[in-house]
C-alpha positions in Angstrom: 12.1 -65.0 34.9 12.9 -68.1 32.9 10.4 -70.5 31.4 10.4 -73.8 29.4 7.7 -75.7 27.7 6.7 -79.3 27.5 3.8 -81.0 25.7 1.1 -80.0 28.1 2.7 -77.5 30.6 5.1 -74.7 31.2 7.8 -74.6 33.8 8.6 -71.1 35.1 11.2 -69.8 37.6 10.9 -66.4 39.2 13.0 -64.4 41.7 11.2 -62.1 44.1 12.1 -59.7 46.9 9.0 -60.9 48.8 9.7 -63.4 51.6 7.7 -66.7 51.9 6.0 -65.2 55.0 4.8 -62.2 52.9 3.5 -64.6 50.3 1.6 -66.5 52.9 -0.2 -63.3 53.9 -1.4 -62.7 50.3 -5.1 -63.9 50.1 -4.6 -64.7 46.4 -2.4 -67.7 47.4 -3.7 -70.7 49.5 -3.1 -74.3 50.3 0.4 -73.8 51.8 2.2 -77.0 52.5 5.8 -77.3 53.8 8.3 -78.9 51.4 12.0 -79.7 51.8 14.0 -79.2 48.7 17.7 -80.1 49.2 18.7 -78.3 52.4 15.9 -75.6 52.1 12.6 -75.5 53.8 10.1 -74.1 51.4 6.3 -74.1 50.7 4.0 -75.5 48.0 0.9 -73.4 47.2 -1.6 -72.4 44.5 -3.8 -69.6 43.5 -7.0 -69.2 45.5 -9.1 -69.3 42.2 -7.4 -72.5 41.1 -9.3 -75.3 42.7 -8.3 -77.8 40.0 -4.6 -77.1 40.5 -3.8 -76.4 36.9 -0.9 -74.4 38.3 1.2 -75.1 41.3 4.0 -73.1 42.9 7.0 -74.0 45.1 8.7 -71.1 46.9 12.2 -71.5 48.3 14.0 -69.0 50.6 16.8 -67.0 49.0 19.0 -64.0 50.1 16.9 -61.5 48.1 13.5 -62.9 49.3 12.5 -66.1 47.5 12.8 -68.2 44.3 9.5 -69.4 42.9 9.0 -72.4 40.6 5.7 -73.2 38.9 4.2 -75.7 36.6 1.2 -74.3 34.7 -1.0 -76.3 32.4 -1.2 -74.9 28.9 -4.4 -73.2 28.0 -7.2 -75.5 26.8 -5.3 -78.7 27.8 -5.9 -81.0 30.7 -3.1 -81.8 33.1 -1.5 -85.2 32.3 -0.1 -85.4 35.8 0.1 -83.5 39.0 1.4 -80.0 38.6 2.5 -80.0 42.2 4.5 -83.2 41.8 6.2 -81.8 38.7 7.0 -78.5 40.4 8.6 -80.3 43.3 10.5 -82.6 40.9 12.0 -79.6 39.0 12.7 -77.8 42.3 14.7 -80.8 43.4 16.4 -81.2 40.1 17.5 -77.5 39.9 18.0 -76.7 43.6 21.8 -76.7 43.4 21.7 -74.2 40.5 19.2 -71.8 42.1 20.3 -68.8 44.2 20.3 -69.3 47.9 
C-alpha cells in the first residue's frame, strides 16, 4: 500500500488478490459503476455505510487480482470536490505505472 496526502484528502493505492468479481459480492461495497482507465475495464464503488461519498474506490484488474485506488476525505474535513472524480483522475494519471 502507498498513500499520499493533499490539503483535504488522502490518495491510497492497494494491491489485492481478490478479483473485482469477488469485491462485487462483498456486501460492504456498493454503487458499482463501470469505468475505463487506459485499456482496462474497472469499477468505481464505495462503502455501503458511506452515503456521502467521503471515500471512493476504483478497482482495476491485475494479474494477481486487482489494484485499488481510493481518495478519502481527511477526518473532520468536508470534501472540496468529488472523491470519485479525483480517484478516476489519479487512476488515469497513474495507469501506465500500475501493475497489469
